[in-house]
Structures are given as structure tokens and as C-alpha cells.
C-alpha positions in Angstrom: 0.0 0.0 0.0 2.8 2.4 0.9 4.2 1.9 -2.7 1.1 3.4 -4.2 0.3 6.0 -1.5 1.6 9.0 -3.4 -0.2 7.8 -6.6 -3.5 7.6 -4.6 -2.9 11.1 -3.1 -2.2 12.7 -6.5 -5.2 10.9 -8.1 -7.5 12.2 -5.4 -6.1 15.7 -5.7 -6.6 15.7 -9.5 -10.1 14.3 -9.3 -11.2 16.7 -6.6 -9.9 19.8 -8.4 -11.3 18.6 -11.8 -14.8 17.9 -10.3 -14.9 21.2 -8.4 -14.0 23.2 -11.6 -16.6 21.4 -13.6 -19.3 21.9 -10.9 -18.6 25.7 -11.1 -19.0 25.8 -14.8 -22.2 23.8 -14.6 -23.9 26.2 -12.2 -26.3 27.6 -15.0 -27.6 24.1 -15.5 -27.9 23.4 -11.8 -29.9 26.7 -11.6 -32.4 25.6 -14.2 -30.9 26.2 -17.7 -31.8 22.9 -19.4 -31.2 24.1 -23.0 -29.2 22.1 -25.6 -26.8 24.6 -27.0 -24.6 22.3 -29.1 -27.1 20.9 -31.6 -26.1 17.2 -31.4 -27.2 17.0 -27.7 -30.9 17.3 -28.6 -30.6 14.2 -30.8 -28.9 12.2 -28.1 -31.5 13.1 -25.6 -34.4 12.3 -27.9 -32.9 8.9 -28.7 -32.3 8.1 -25.0 -35.9 9.0 -24.0 -37.2 7.0 -26.9 -35.2 4.0 -25.6 -36.8 4.4 -22.2 -40.4 4.9 -23.5 -40.5 2.5 -26.4 -37.2 0.5 -26.5 -36.5 2.1 -29.9 -33.6 4.2 -31.2 -35.7 6.9 -32.6 -35.9 10.6 -33.2 -39.4 12.2 -33.4 -40.9 8.8 -33.5 -38.8 7.6 -36.5 -36.3 4.8 -36.2 -32.8 6.3 -36.8 -29.2 5.4 -37.4 -28.1 9.0 -37.6 -26.2 8.7 -34.3 -24.2 5.8 -32.9 -26.1 4.1 -30.0 -23.4 4.1 -27.3 -24.1 7.5 -25.7 -27.9 7.2 -25.8 -27.7 3.8 -24.2 -25.4 5.1 -21.5 -27.5 8.1 -20.6 -30.8 6.2 -20.9 -29.4 3.8 -18.2 -28.8 6.7 -15.8 -32.2 8.3 -16.5 -33.8 4.9 -15.7 -31.7 4.5 -12.6 -32.6 8.0 -11.3 -36.2 7.5 -12.3 -36.5 10.7 -14.3 -36.5 11.8 -17.9 -35.8 15.5 -17.1 -33.0 16.9 -19.2 -29.7 17.1 -17.4 -31.0 15.1 -14.4 -27.9 13.0 -15.0 -25.6 16.0 -14.9 -23.6 14.7 -11.9 -22.8 11.6 -13.9 -21.5 13.7 -16.8 -19.4 15.8 -14.5 -17.8 12.8 -12.9 -17.0 11.5 -16.4 -15.2 14.8 -17.1 -13.3 14.6 -13.8 -12.2 11.0 -14.4 -10.4 11.9 -17.7 -7.6 13.8 -15.9 -7.2 10.8 -13.6 -6.8 8.6 -16.6 -4.2 11.0 -17.9 -2.3 10.6 -14.7 -2.4 6.8 -15.1 -1.3 7.1 -18.7 1.7 9.1 -17.7 2.6 6.5 -15.1 2.1 3.7 -17.7 4.5 5.5 -20.1 7.2 5.7 -17.5 6.5 9.0 -15.9 7.2 9.7 -12.2 4.3 10.6 -9.9 5.2 14.3 -10.1 5.2 14.3 -13.9 1.9 12.4 -13.8 0.5 15.0 -11.6 1.5 17.8 -14.0 0.1 15.9 -17.0 -3.1 15.3 -15.1 -3.5 19.0 -14.3 -3.4 19.9 -18.0 -6.8 18.3 -18.9 -8.1 19.3 -15.5 -7.6 23.0 -16.5 -8.4 22.5 -20.2 -11.3 24.9 -21.0 -12.8 22.6 -23.7 -12.8 19.6 -21.3 -14.4 21.7 -18.6 -17.1 23.0 -20.9 -17.9 19.7 -22.6 -18.1 18.0 -19.2 -21.5 19.7 -18.6 -22.9 19.1 -22.1 -25.2 16.3 -23.2 -22.5 15.2 -25.7 -20.3 12.2 -26.4 -17.0 13.9 -26.0 -16.2 13.0 -22.4 -17.6 9.5 -22.5 -15.8 8.8 -25.8 -12.5 10.3 -24.7 -12.6 8.3 -21.5 -13.4 5.1 -23.3 -10.6 5.6 -25.8 -8.1 6.3 -22.9 -9.4 3.3 -20.9 -9.2 1.1 -24.0 -5.6 2.1 -24.7 -4.6 1.5 -21.0 -6.4 -1.9 -21.1 -4.7 -3.0 -24.4 -1.3 -2.0 -22.9 -2.0 -4.3 -19.9 -3.0 -7.1 -22.3 0.2 -6.7 -24.3 2.3 -7.0 -21.1 0.3 -9.7 -19.2 -1.3 -11.7 -22.0 -4.1 -12.4 -19.5 -7.6 -13.4 -20.4 -9.2 -10.9 -18.1 -7.5 -8.1 -19.9 -8.7 -9.5 -23.2 -12.3 -9.3 -22.0 -11.8 -5.8 -20.6 -10.1 -4.6 -23.8 -12.8 -6.0 -26.0 -15.6 -4.5 -24.0 -14.0 -1.1 -23.9 -13.0 -1.1 -27.6 -16.5 -2.2 -28.5 -18.1 0.5 -26.3 -15.8 3.2 -27.8 -16.8 2.0 -31.3 -20.5 2.2 -30.5 -20.0 5.7 -29.1 -18.2 7.3 -32.0 -18.0 5.8 -35.4 -14.5 7.1 -36.2 -13.0 4.8 -33.6 -14.2 1.7 -35.4 -11.4 1.4 -38.1 -8.8 1.8 -35.4 -9.9 -1.3 -33.6 -8.5 -3.4 -36.4 -5.2 -1.6 -36.1 -5.1 -2.4 -32.4 -5.6 -6.1 -33.2 -2.7 -6.1 -35.7 -0.5 -4.2 -33.2 -1.2 -6.9 -30.6 -0.3 -9.7 -33.0 2.9 -7.9 -34.1 4.2 -7.4 -30.6 3.1 -10.9 -29.6 4.5 -12.7 -32.6 7.2 -14.4 -30.6 4.6 -16.2 -28.6 1.9 -16.2 -31.2 0.2 -19.4 -30.0 -0.5 -17.7 -26.6 -1.3 -14.2 -28.0 -3.5 -15.2 -31.0 -6.4 -16.6 -29.0 -6.4 -13.5 -26.8 -6.5 -11.3 -29.9 -9.3 -13.4 -31.4 -11.3 -13.0 -28.2 -10.9 -9.2 -28.3 -11.9 -9.2 -32.0 -15.0 -11.3 -31.3 -16.2 -9.1 -28.5 -15.8 -5.9 -30.6 -17.3 -7.6 -33.6 -20.3 -8.8 -31.5 -21.0 -5.4 -30.1 -20.5 -3.6 -33.4 -22.3 -6.4 -35.3 -25.4 -6.1 -33.2 -25.7 -2.4 -34.3 -25.3 -3.4 -38.0 -27.9 -6.2 -37.7 -30.3 -3.9 -35.9 -29.9 -1.3 -38.7 -30.5 -4.0 -41.4 -33.7 -5.3 -39.6 -35.1 -1.9 -38.8 -34.0 0.3 -41.7 -33.6 -2.5 -44.3 -30.2 -1.4 -45.3 -26.5 -2.2 -44.5 -25.4 0.7 -42.4 -22.0 -0.1 -40.9 -21.8 3.1 -38.8 -24.3 5.9 -39.2 -26.5 7.7 -41.8 -24.7 10.9 -40.8 -21.9 9.9 -43.2 -23.7 11.2 -46.2 -24.3 14.7 -44.7 -20.7 14.8 -43.4 -19.3 13.9 -46.8 -21.6 16.3 -48.7 -21.1 19.0 -46.1 -17.4 19.1 -46.8 -17.1 18.6 -50.6 -19.3 21.1 -52.3 -19.1 24.4 -54.2 -20.3 26.5 -51.3 -17.7 25.3 -48.9 -14.9 26.3 -51.4 -16.4 29.6 -52.6 -14.9 32.0 -50.1 -12.1 33.8 -51.9 -10.3 34.7 -48.6 -10.2 31.0 -47.6 -11.4 31.6 -44.0 -14.2 29.0 -44.5 -12.4 26.8 -47.0 -12.6 23.1 -46.0 -15.0 23.5 -43.1 -18.1 21.4 -42.9 -21.3 23.2 -43.8 -24.7 21.9 -42.8 -26.3 21.7 -46.2 -29.6 20.0 -47.2 -29.6 19.0 -50.9 -32.5 19.7 -53.2 -34.1 16.2 -53.4 -35.3 15.4 -56.9 -38.8 14.0 -57.5 -38.2 10.6 -59.0 -40.8 8.0 -59.9 -41.1 5.5 -57.1 -38.5 7.3 -54.9 -39.4 7.6 -51.3 -36.9 9.8 -49.4 -36.0 8.8 -45.9 -33.0 8.9 -43.7 -31.2 6.1 -45.5 -31.9 7.2 -49.1 -30.9 10.9 -48.3 -27.7 9.6 -46.8 -27.0 7.6 -50.0 -27.9 10.6 -52.2 -25.6 13.0 -50.3 -22.7 10.5 -50.5 -23.3 10.2 -54.3 -23.3 14.0 -54.6 -20.1 14.4 -52.7 -18.4 11.7 -54.9 -19.6 13.4 -58.0 -18.2 16.7 -56.8 -14.8 15.2 -56.0 -14.6 13.6 -59.4 -15.4 16.9 -61.0 -12.9 18.9 -58.8 -10.0 16.5 -58.0 -7.5 19.3 -57.3 -9.8 21.3 -55.1 -11.0 18.1 -53.3 -7.4 17.4 -52.4 -7.0 20.9 -51.1 -10.1 20.5 -49.0 -8.8 17.2 -47.6 -5.5 18.8 -46.6 -7.3 21.7 -45.1 -9.4 19.3 -43.0 -6.2 17.8 -41.6 -4.8 21.3 -41.0 -7.9 22.3 -39.1 -7.5 19.1 -36.9 -4.1 20.2 -35.8 -4.7 24.0 -35.6 -5.7 24.9 -32.1 -7.3 28.3 -31.5 -4.8 30.8 -30.1 -7.1 31.4 -27.1 -7.0 27.7 -26.1 -3.6 27.9 -24.4 -3.6 24.4 -23.0 -4.3 22.7 -26.3 -1.9 25.1 -28.1 0.9 24.1 -25.8 0.3 20.4 -26.0 0.2 20.6 -29.8 3.3 22.8 -30.2 5.3 20.8 -27.6 3.5 17.5 -27.1 3.1 16.5 -30.7 6.8 16.9 -31.7 7.7 15.3 -28.3 5.5 12.3 -29.3 7.4 11.9 -32.6 10.8 12.2 -30.8 9.9 9.8 -28.0 8.6 7.2 -30.5 11.9 7.6 -32.5 14.2 7.3 -29.6 12.3 5.0 -27.2 10.3 2.9 -29.6 7.9 2.2 -26.8 5.0 0.1 -28.1 2.3 2.1 -26.4 3.6 5.4 -27.8 3.7 3.8 -31.3 0.1 2.8 -30.9 -0.9 6.3 -29.8 0.9 7.7 -32.8 -1.1 5.3 -35.0 -4.3 6.6 -33.4 -3.3 10.2 -34.2 -2.6 9.3 -37.8 -5.9 7.4 -38.1 -7.9 10.3 -36.6 -6.1 12.8 -38.8 -6.9 10.7 -41.9 -10.6 10.3 -41.0 -11.0 14.1 -40.8 -11.1 14.3 -44.6 -14.5 12.6 -44.7 -16.0 13.5 -41.3 -17.7 16.4 -39.5 -16.7 17.5 -36.0 -13.0 18.0 -36.9 -12.4 20.4 -34.0 -13.6 17.7 -31.6 -11.8 14.7 -33.1 -8.6 15.6 -31.3 -10.1 15.5 -27.9 -9.3 11.8 -27.2 -5.7 12.6 -28.2 -5.3 15.5 -25.7 -4.5 13.3 -22.7 -1.7 11.7 -24.6 -0.4 15.1 -25.8 -0.5 16.3 -22.2 1.7 13.4 -21.2 4.2 13.7 -24.0 4.4 17.5 -23.3 5.5 16.8 -19.7 7.7 13.8 -20.6 9.3 15.8 -23.5 10.0 18.8 -21.3 11.4 16.5 -18.5 13.7 14.7 -21.0 14.9 18.1 -22.4 15.6 19.4 -18.9 17.6 16.2 -18.0 19.7 16.5 -21.2 20.4 20.2 -20.5 21.4 19.3 -16.9 23.8 16.6 -18.1 25.2 19.1 -20.7 25.9 21.7 -17.9 27.6 19.1 -15.7 29.9 18.0 -18.5 30.8 21.4 -19.8 30.4 23.6 -16.7 28.3 25.9 -18.8 25.8 28.2 -17.1 23.6 31.0 -18.5 24.9 33.2 -15.7 28.6 32.7 -16.7 
């Protein structure tokens, strides 16, 4: 117990401070402001209440696959447990989720070789991050998804080290839950399985069954969603019907018409003019297919501009607002530090996080919500920022000892 006493103290400090700050920012909601300011939140609430009332994933009474089911299932459970359908009745749960993310950042720092003090500093970065504080009080997926991604990566790390069945089960459940919460994590699950096989290739007979179990759990959870969509909406929908509006909202003439380029490459919420075709019934699925087709036609007609849009999407992903100091510092320092640490240390977990950063960056070229896609990466960038600065300080200290150089000389 003494060995982990400092860890426990630091974890409690981080959690208490994070929860207190989030409770302060949530005061308008506690005082009766039950509005849904973000846009997506209203959909999640409607789907959750529909689950409670009818057992259906529906918006305005219509079955839907516009949103992944993970977050509505999560909040519906808490509404049922609390015995109320009032908006934001589960706000305490959302705030605790937000406060757990800095704790996970501390654990990540310790997993990657950081000392307790470096873990404390890393944990304080998301604790004080304005976006994390704000999103902790919103009826949105960001905190749950970021926490599931972080927990998944920590569990997979334990699985690689221990090759234990319990960690296979935990990893599969967490990866599956993350995939059901945000569609953009789905493709990365396959990369994780390949990563596990690669690092366990020297004991493949032991590792392969574990990897298969993880894949089966993820596949079962994700497959249930796909089967539901086919039975209810009579169409193969691997993720969501939001994909068409995302694709069409990025690749169109209007999004590239601003001569100054301020808006170039951003997603625009556009509704296409639906043609009247014999026998055509427009619904959520058919509109999704039509929007996807329009986006593909536009890309075919404007290949050079489409490439520029794609690159701009990636640039937006890694361009923090100047007023967001915490994210600005972690990108400017933490991202280069991640690359340097991967090159010099070749630590498997850092390589996996780098692969996640590459995957998320690539997916921004076809997806909305670019500004929020980097939120699951912020805990890692907070850790690499601290580890990078610590390593730089140690090198400078060794240089001064060898040379006797001092800035005061």
C-alpha cells in the first residue's frame, strides 16, 4: 500500500480539483438552464428518451441510425436509474466522467514511464483545459468517448504486457463500447488487433487466442448495431447515416467559394434539393446515399480542389485556437515530443498512440466535427508534453555538468 500511497494522493487531488471546476462551470444548468446549446445534444436526448419509452432508437418517433447508439444507451441507463426523464437530471454523472479523464491522464503518464510528479502535472493539463471543462457539462459524447478511448488504450497496454484473459475481455468490451459511441474509432480497432499480433509474434500461440477474443467481443457489439440497422432500416449501415451529410457538407461548391479562404474546407450543414423521381421515397437512408453520391460526383469533377479540402481538414484538426492555451501548448510541444519519443524510445504504447493520431487525422477528410476529433488525443499530448520537457531538462542538466556551462557565466 505504501508503494502506491503517493499515486493515490495525487489521483484524489486531480479528481477533486477537476470535479470542483466542472461543478462551477455547470452552475447555470444546476440553476435551471436545461437548454441544448450544441445541436447534437438534442438528438442524443431524444434517442435516450425513446429507448426508455419504447425501446427504440428513434428521433421524433422515427427509427434512426443517424447517431451511434453508445451514448444514448449510456444516458438512458442513468435516466432509468434516477427515475426521471428530465434533461440534465444526470448532470452529476456527466461531471464525474469529465473529472475521471484527468485521472486517466495521470495513469497514462505513469504507464508510459513518468514519475508521480510528472503524472500530476500531466493530469492537471486536462483538469484545467477549457474545452474539457465545458464539454463535461454538455449532453454530448466527447467526455464518454475520450474516457473510453483512454481506458481502451490502457487496457490494451496491460493485455500486451500480461497476456491475461481478463484483460482480453476488458479490452474487447472497452473497444466495442468506444466504437459504439463514435464511429470514427471503429477502423482503429482493427489496427489495435494487428498491433497486438505484431508485438506478440514471438509467442503467437498464446497471443493469437487473446486477440481473437478481443476481436470477437468488438465484432459482436458492433455487429449487433449493424444487424439492428438492417432489420429496422432494411439497409446495410456499418456506422451511421450521418456519413452522407458529413461527406456532402465538406465537398461542395459553397464550402470552397470564399475567396479569402477563411471557411475553405470546413463542414457546412447543407440539405440538398431532393429530386422528385418515380417510385422514390426519401427517408434517412436514401438521403444519406444521395448525399454521398453528390459528394463523390463533386470530388470527381474537382479533384484538385478536393485534395486541397482534404488537406485543409487535416490542418484544421491540428490547428488549435490561439485562445486555447492548454491545447496550443500540447500541440506545439506534445506532438513533436511524441514523434521524438517514438523515434528514440520505440515504446510500443507510444507507437500505438501515434497510429491513433494518424488514423484520426486521416478520418477528418470525410467527417464532421473535426475540431472535436482531437479531444481523445489531448490526454496523450499532455503526457508527451510533460515527458518531453522533462527529458529536455535532464539533457540540459547533463550538458551543464559535462561542460560547466551556465547561462549566468
